[in-house]
C-alpha positions in Angstrom: 112.5 104.2 95.2 110.3 106.8 96.2 107.2 107.8 97.8 103.7 108.2 96.4 102.3 111.7 95.9 99.0 111.8 97.1 95.7 113.6 96.5 92.6 114.3 99.2 89.7 113.6 97.4 86.2 114.8 98.5 83.3 112.7 97.0 79.9 113.8 97.0 76.5 111.6 95.8 72.6 111.1 96.5 72.2 109.6 99.7 69.6 106.6 98.0 72.5 105.9 95.8 75.2 105.5 98.7 74.8 101.9 99.2 75.9 101.1 95.7 78.3 103.6 95.2 80.2 102.8 98.4 80.6 99.7 97.0 81.7 100.1 93.8 84.5 102.7 95.6 85.2 99.1 97.8 85.4 97.4 94.3 87.8 100.4 92.7 90.2 99.7 95.5 92.1 102.4 95.6 91.2 105.1 98.4 92.1 105.2 101.2 89.6 106.9 103.9 90.4 109.6 106.0 88.7 108.5 109.4 87.5 110.4 112.3 85.7 112.5 110.4 82.2 111.5 111.7 81.2 109.4 114.3 83.3 107.7 116.9 87.3 107.2 116.1 87.0 104.6 118.2 85.4 102.5 115.7 87.7 100.1 113.1 87.2 98.4 110.0 87.9 95.4 111.4 85.6 95.2 114.4 83.7 91.9 114.2 80.7 89.8 115.7 81.3 87.1 117.8 80.6 85.0 114.9 83.1 85.8 113.1 85.8 85.6 116.3 84.5 82.0 116.3 84.7 81.4 112.5 88.2 82.9 112.8 89.5 80.4 115.2 88.1 77.4 113.2 89.8 78.5 110.5 93.3 78.6 112.8 92.3 75.4 114.3 92.1 73.7 110.7 94.8 75.4 109.1 96.9 73.8 111.7 96.1 70.1 110.9 98.7 68.1 110.5 98.0 66.1 107.2 95.4 68.4 106.0 92.8 67.8 102.7 92.7 69.5 99.7 90.7 73.1 100.0 87.8 72.7 98.3 87.0 76.0 96.0 83.1 75.4 96.3 80.7 74.3 98.2 79.7 70.5 97.6 75.9 70.6 96.4 74.6 68.9 99.6 75.2 71.7 101.2 73.4 74.3 98.8 70.4 74.3 99.7 71.2 75.7 103.0 71.9 79.9 103.5 75.2 80.5 103.4 75.3 81.8 107.4 73.4 78.3 108.3 76.1 76.5 106.7 79.2 78.8 108.0 77.9 78.2 111.6 77.3 74.5 111.3 80.6 74.5 109.9 82.3 76.5 112.7 80.1 74.9 115.5 81.3 71.0 114.5 84.9 72.4 114.0 85.4 74.1 117.6 83.3 70.5 119.3 85.9 68.7 117.6 88.5 70.7 118.8 87.2 71.0 122.2 86.8 67.2 122.3 90.1 66.5 121.0 91.7 68.8 123.8 90.1 66.7 126.2 90.4 63.8 124.9 94.2 64.4 124.5 94.4 65.5 128.2 92.7 62.4 129.5 95.1 60.3 127.6 97.8 62.1 129.5 96.9 61.7 132.4 96.3 57.9 131.9 100.0 57.2 130.5 101.3 59.6 133.7 98.8 57.1 135.9 100.0 53.9 133.6 103.3 54.7 134.5 103.0 55.0 138.3 101.1 52.4 138.5 103.1 49.0 136.4 106.3 48.7 138.9 103.4 47.7 141.5 101.9 44.9 139.1 98.8 44.4 137.7 95.9 43.4 140.9 92.3 44.8 141.6 91.7 46.2 145.0 89.3 44.0 147.2 86.0 45.6 148.1 86.3 47.2 152.3 83.5 45.4 153.1 85.4 41.6 152.0 88.5 42.9 154.2 86.6 44.2 157.4 87.0 48.0 156.2 90.9 47.2 156.4 92.9 49.0 153.7 96.3 48.8 151.6 98.6 51.9 151.7 101.6 52.4 149.2 105.0 53.2 149.7 108.5 53.6 147.6 110.4 53.0 150.4 114.2 54.0 149.9 116.5 51.3 150.1 118.6 52.7 152.7 115.8 53.5 155.0 115.1 50.1 155.4 116.0 49.6 159.3 112.7 52.2 159.9 110.5 48.8 159.1 111.6 46.7 162.3 110.1 49.0 164.8 107.0 49.3 162.7 103.3 48.2 164.6 101.3 48.0 161.8 101.2 45.1 159.3 103.5 45.6 156.2 105.1 43.2 153.4 107.4 44.8 150.7 105.7 43.5 147.3 109.1 44.2 145.1 112.1 46.1 145.5 114.5 47.8 142.4 118.0 49.1 143.3 116.5 52.4 144.9 113.2 51.5 146.3 111.3 48.8 148.2 108.0 48.7 146.8 106.4 48.8 150.4 102.3 47.6 151.5 101.2 48.7 155.4 97.9 47.7 156.0 95.4 49.8 157.9 91.9 50.5 158.8 92.7 54.4 158.5 96.0 56.4 156.4 99.0 56.2 158.8 100.6 59.1 160.1 102.2 61.3 158.0 105.2 60.8 160.4 105.7 57.4 160.3 107.7 56.4 157.3 110.1 58.9 156.3 108.4 59.2 152.3 104.9 60.5 151.5 102.6 57.1 150.6 102.0 56.5 146.9 98.5 57.7 145.5 97.6 55.0 142.8 94.0 54.9 142.8 91.0 52.5 142.6 91.8 51.1 138.9 94.1 48.5 138.0 96.7 48.2 135.7 94.6 46.4 132.9 91.3 48.8 133.0 93.6 51.6 132.8 95.6 50.4 129.7 92.4 49.4 128.0 91.0 53.2 128.8 94.0 54.8 127.7 93.2 52.1 124.1 89.8 53.5 123.7 90.9 57.1 124.5 93.7 56.7 122.1 91.2 54.7 119.1 88.7 58.0 119.7 91.7 60.5 119.5 92.5 59.2 115.4 88.8 59.4 115.0 88.7 63.6 115.9 92.0 63.8 113.8 90.3 62.1 111.0 87.3 64.5 111.3 89.2 67.2 111.5 91.2 66.3 109.0 88.2 66.2 106.6 86.8 69.2 108.0 90.0 71.1 106.8 88.6 70.6 103.2 86.9 73.7 104.2 89.4 75.9 105.6 89.7 77.9 102.3 85.8 78.5 102.1 86.0 79.7 105.8 88.5 81.7 105.1 86.4 83.0 101.8 83.5 84.1 104.2 85.3 85.7 106.9 86.8 88.0 104.3 83.3 88.5 103.3 82.2 89.7 106.6 85.5 91.4 106.7 84.3 93.2 103.4 81.1 94.1 105.2 82.6 95.6 108.6 85.0 97.9 106.5 81.6 98.8 104.3 80.1 99.6 107.6 82.7 101.3 109.0 83.1 103.7 105.9 79.5 104.2 106.1 80.1 105.9 109.5 82.1 108.2 108.8 79.7 109.7 105.6 78.3 113.6 106.0 74.9 113.4 104.9 73.1 117.1 104.0 70.1 117.8 102.4 70.0 114.2 100.7 73.3 114.4 99.8 76.6 112.5 101.6 79.9 113.1 101.6 83.2 111.6 102.2 87.0 111.8 102.4 89.9 110.1 101.5 93.9 109.6 100.2 93.7 108.5 96.8 97.5 108.2 94.6 98.1 110.5 92.1 98.4 107.8 89.4 94.8 106.7 90.1 92.9 110.4 89.8 91.9 109.5 86.1 90.3 106.1 87.0 88.2 107.7 89.6 87.4 110.1 87.4 86.2 107.6 84.8 84.3 105.4 87.5 83.0 108.5 88.9 81.0 109.4 85.4 80.3 105.6 85.3 78.7 105.7 88.3 77.2 109.0 89.0 78.7 110.9 91.9 81.5 113.5 91.9 84.4 114.8 93.5 87.3 117.0 94.0 90.9 116.2 94.4 93.4 118.4 95.9 97.0 118.6 96.5 97.6 118.0 101.0 97.7 121.1 102.8 101.1 121.6 104.9 99.2 120.6 108.4 97.7 117.3 107.1 99.3 114.0 106.3 98.8 111.6 103.9 99.9 107.9 103.9 102.9 106.6 102.8 102.8 104.6 99.9 106.6 103.2 99.0 107.3 102.5 94.8 109.9 100.4 94.9 112.2 100.1 91.8 112.5 96.7 89.8 114.2 94.6 91.8 114.3 96.2 94.8 110.8 95.2 96.5 112.4 94.0 99.8 114.0 96.9 100.4 109.6 98.4 100.8 109.4 95.5 103.5 112.4 96.2 105.2 111.4 99.9 105.3 107.9 99.2 106.5 109.4 96.2 110.0 110.9 99.3 112.1 108.9 102.3 111.0 107.8 103.7 107.4 109.1 106.8 106.4 107.5 110.3 106.7 105.0 111.3 103.8 106.9 114.3 103.0 110.5 112.8 103.8 113.2 110.6 101.5 112.3 107.0 101.3 115.3 104.7 102.5 114.6 101.7 100.8 116.9 101.0 98.6 119.8 102.3 101.2 118.4 99.7 103.8 118.4 96.8 101.4 121.7 97.3 100.2 123.7 98.1 103.4 121.6 94.9 105.0 122.7 92.6 102.1 126.5 94.0 102.9 126.2 94.0 106.8 125.1 90.4 106.2 127.8 89.3 104.1 130.5 91.2 106.8 129.1 89.4 109.2 128.6 86.5 108.4 132.4 86.1 106.2 132.2 82.5 104.9 131.8 81.2 101.5 130.9 78.0 103.0 128.3 79.0 105.2 126.5 80.9 102.3 126.6 77.7 99.6 124.9 76.4 102.6 122.0 79.2 102.8 121.8 78.6 99.4 121.3 75.4 99.0 118.6 75.0 101.9 117.1 78.4 99.8 116.7 76.1 96.9 115.1 73.1 98.9 112.5 75.7 100.1 111.9 76.9 96.4 108.5 75.7 96.3 107.2 76.7 99.9 108.7 80.3 99.3 106.9 80.8 96.2 103.8 82.4 97.5 106.7 84.9 99.6 108.5 86.5 96.4 109.6 89.2 98.5 111.5 87.2 101.3 112.9 84.5 98.9 114.6 87.7 97.1 115.6 89.2 100.3 117.2 86.0 101.3 119.0 85.5 97.9 120.3 88.6 97.9 121.2 88.6 101.2 123.6 84.8 100.8 124.5 85.7 97.4 126.2 88.8 98.9 127.6 86.8 101.4 129.2 84.1 99.5 130.6 87.0 97.2 132.4 88.3 99.8 133.1 84.9 101.8 135.0 84.2 98.2 137.0 87.4 98.6 137.6 86.5 102.5 138.8 83.2 101.2 137.3 81.7 104.2 135.2 78.2 103.4 133.4 76.1 106.7 136.6 78.1 109.3 139.4 76.9 106.3 141.8 79.4 105.2 142.1 79.2 101.3 145.4 80.4 101.4 146.9 77.5 104.0 145.4 74.9 101.6 147.9 73.3 98.8 145.5 71.8 96.7 142.7 74.8 96.5 142.4 76.2 92.8 144.2 78.8 91.8 141.7 80.9 91.3 139.8 80.7 94.3 143.2 82.1 96.0 143.5 85.1 93.5 139.7 86.3 94.4 141.0 86.0 98.0 141.8 89.7 98.3 140.3 90.2 101.6 142.4 88.6 105.0 140.4 89.2 108.3 143.5 88.2 110.2 144.8 91.8 108.8 143.5 93.7 111.8 144.7 96.9 111.0 143.2 96.8 107.5 139.5 95.3 108.9 138.9 97.9 111.2 139.6 100.5 108.5 137.6 98.7 106.1 134.4 98.9 108.9 134.9 102.2 109.8 134.6 103.2 106.6 131.9 101.6 105.8 130.3 103.7 108.5 131.2 106.9 107.7 129.8 106.1 104.1 126.6 104.6 105.6 126.4 108.3 107.8 127.0 111.0 105.0 124.8 108.9 103.0 122.2 109.3 105.2 123.1 113.3 105.5 123.1 113.6 101.9 119.4 111.9 101.6 118.2 114.0 104.2 120.1 117.1 102.9 118.4 116.3 99.3 114.8 115.8 101.0 115.3 118.9 102.8 117.4 121.2 100.8 114.3 124.0 100.8 115.1 125.1 103.9 118.0 126.9 105.1 118.5 126.0 108.4 118.0 122.0 107.1 121.3 123.0 104.3 123.2 124.3 107.3 122.8 121.2 109.3 123.1 118.4 106.9 126.2 120.6 105.1 128.5 121.0 109.0 127.8 117.8 110.0 129.4 116.8 106.3 132.2 118.8 106.8 132.5 117.4 110.4 132.5 114.1 108.9 135.2 115.1 106.5 137.1 116.4 108.7 137.4 113.9 111.7 138.2 111.3 108.5 141.3 114.5 107.5 142.8 113.7 110.7 142.4 109.9 110.9 144.2 109.7 108.1 147.0 112.3 109.3 146.3 115.0 106.6 147.7 118.2 107.1 146.1 119.8 110.1 144.6 122.8 108.3 142.6 120.7 105.9 141.2 119.0 109.1 141.0 121.9 111.4 139.6 124.4 108.2 136.8 121.1 107.7 135.9 121.0 111.6 135.7 124.7 112.5 133.7 125.4 109.2 131.5 122.3 109.8 131.0 123.2 113.7 129.9 126.8 112.6 127.2 125.8 109.9 125.5 123.4 112.5 125.4 126.2 114.8 124.2 128.6 112.4 121.7 125.9 111.0 120.4 125.2 114.6 120.3 128.7 115.5 118.0 129.0 112.7 115.8 126.4 113.1 115.2 127.6 116.5 114.5 131.0 115.9 112.2 129.6 113.3 110.4 127.2 116.2 110.2 130.5 118.2 108.5 132.7 115.7 106.2 129.8 114.4 105.2 129.6 118.3 104.8 133.0 118.6 103.5 134.3 115.5 102.8 137.8 115.1 104.8 138.6 118.7 107.8 140.3 118.8 110.3 137.3 120.2 112.3 138.8 123.2 116.3 139.6 123.4 116.4 136.9 125.7 114.8 134.2 123.5 117.1 135.2 120.9 119.9 134.3 123.0 118.0 130.8 124.1 117.7 130.3 120.9 121.4 131.2 119.6 122.3 128.6 123.1 120.3 125.9 121.6 122.6 126.4 118.4 125.9 125.8 120.3 124.3 122.9 122.0 123.7 121.2 118.8 127.4 120.2 118.8 126.8 118.5 121.7 125.5 115.4 118.4 129.5 115.7 117.6 130.0 112.6 120.1 127.1 110.6 119.2 128.5 111.1 115.5 131.6 110.0 115.9 130.4 107.2 118.4 127.3 106.1 116.0 130.4 105.4 113.1 133.0 103.7 115.4 129.7 101.3 116.1 130.2 99.9 112.6 133.2 97.6 114.0 130.8 95.6 115.2 131.1 94.4 111.4 134.5 93.6 111.5 134.5 92.0 115.4 131.5 90.0 114.8 132.9 88.6 111.2 136.5 87.8 113.4 134.5 86.5 116.1 133.0 84.0 113.2 135.9 83.1 111.2 137.7 82.2 114.8 135.0 79.9 116.1 135.4 77.9 113.0 138.7 77.5 113.0 138.7 76.0 116.7 136.1 73.4 115.8 138.0 72.7 112.6 141.2 72.5 115.5 139.2 70.6 117.9 137.9 67.8 115.1 141.5 67.6 113.5 142.7 66.6 117.4 139.8 64.0 117.8 140.6 62.4 114.7 144.8 62.3 115.3 143.5 61.1 118.8 141.9 57.8 118.5 142.2 56.0 115.2 138.6 54.6 114.4 136.3 56.3 117.1 138.3 59.4 116.7 136.7 59.7 112.8 133.0 59.6 114.9 134.0 62.5 117.0 135.6 64.4 114.8 132.5 64.4 112.4 130.3 65.1 115.4 132.7 67.9 116.3 132.9 69.4 113.1 129.0 69.4 112.0 127.8 70.2 116.0 130.4 73.1 116.0 129.5 74.6 112.6 126.2 74.4 113.1 126.1 76.6 116.3 129.0 78.7 114.9 126.1 79.4 111.9 123.0 79.8 114.0 124.9 82.0 116.2 126.7 84.0 112.9 122.7 84.1 111.2 121.5 85.7 114.2 124.1 88.5 114.8 124.1 89.1 111.0 120.4 89.8 111.3 120.2 91.7 114.5 123.3 93.4 114.1 122.4 94.2 110.5 119.6 95.5 111.1 120.5 97.4 113.9 123.2 99.6 112.2 120.2 100.8 109.9 117.2 101.3 112.0 119.3 102.7 114.7 123.0 104.5 113.2 121.5 105.0 109.7 117.8 106.5 110.7 119.3 108.7 113.7 121.2 110.3 110.8 118.9 109.9 107.9 115.4 111.2 110.5 113.6 109.7 107.0 110.2 110.0 109.9 107.7 107.9 110.4 104.3 108.1 108.4 101.5 105.5 108.4 100.7 102.7 106.1 98.5 103.0 103.4 95.2 101.7 103.5 93.1 101.1 100.8 88.9 100.9 101.0 88.9 97.5 98.8 87.3 94.0 99.2 89.7 91.2 100.1 87.0 87.8 99.0 86.0 86.9 95.7 83.8 84.8 96.5 82.4 81.6 93.6 79.3 81.4 91.5 77.4 78.9 92.7 75.3 76.5 90.4 72.3 75.2 92.2 70.9 71.6 90.5 67.7 71.8 89.5 
């Protein structure tokens, strides 16, 4: 995999052909416009009107319909006699009215259900008008059973309408609301509507909601058409933005952008056909083209992983393959169970149709789960069971069990070796990327020597080996860092002599670079989390198996149920935790430790000026 090379393209054409040329460039779809050349840099190609924002809201609402209808690819004939803007606006207005009405009805239904829940224990009754009881009213209370004694001293007329295990349903009669301190509880607010009236209203509102949901389902067939119109609006906004970035002088307009080197010949053909001129030149030292990763076949998910955290700089190196392969390894080491990974592969197989539209995610998951299966078979762990302890297990599976999680020393060694290899790979990649800078060659070579010296000391090789490597590496790091500091000082004061004090400060900066050694070895040791998390997952699985076995033998019959519940729930929790830790820590080791020592830089995404929408032609009936 590599980073695409770009040319800076300057396009010139006649002003009266500007709209036509911009349309052809948008159809060309390969030019990344250099923004901020003219006009306000605050403008954005995604700027849309309030009408377009309403269209987005309507599209989101229809897309979330529980059972959407099959989308239409063309407008029905009876809609075609209206202008496109009018038919879209009418559809959006109808959709948003449906959304608002459905929200109101749903809120009303929730309130009615809550009111019915409160009123049901009191029974179905209708309060008489005030004139029928000489303005005396009924006041309702839920009085705890243990507070029954307070009624003996109550002067107001009262009646217990019912009771349950915890409360009396108490009714007081009074012209005015009784004092709040009269009873140890607040009064109940039952409202003036009877239970029957509330239930009838609820039934009507639920029927209304069903009608609105049916209308929403009917409208959902227009979601593809709305999406096309929204994309067309975005295309128009993008072209207006690009037009604002053109410079005009003496009937000529000019525009600049970045173009992949492989597409220069295509632009030349387009220029000949459309009548405009362009100049393509390599980017200057201070210019920053966008980053376009070119994934090799089978490694496309690596580019997706690289874009999650940050894209590498244009002049840096492409870490995609390293991220892809190392993430698969880390995921497998943390999961460390063939049973879990086979379950994940089965789930992936069941979801294959839903993931068909996103092949990058599908391929990434397939790689992760397959690598986890291979590692799990090598570790001999199947849903927490050790294959070596199962007498009737196939002999081939026992022969493949070459990794033993209970050999702590060996597993820690493997984890540290993986960490050393990962950081060495990062340093080698950075060394190759900056091989033309003498200071960087010294620095990277020095750190590689320091890592080799530390490894030699760890493995108890002859002291002279580790001493030479560590001393030579430290000297190279100091030399390279000093050269880098001197170069930075010279760039900061071009044409001026640098003082002796500044030179000494540069040397001090070079010496201080050695403080990174503690961070280096700390980062290497952080890879031990691979072993720790894998061991934790295996231990937890073993624990759940033990608990299930104890439940099975503790009580025959019902013990089978308890054992099954413990087994299923326990392993579900363990699998969820293992997936979370494998994902989080697998990415963390790549994006923190690996990026820290690989320093791929920070770039920005290649975003070509292109059409999003391709609207089908309409055939109008005579």
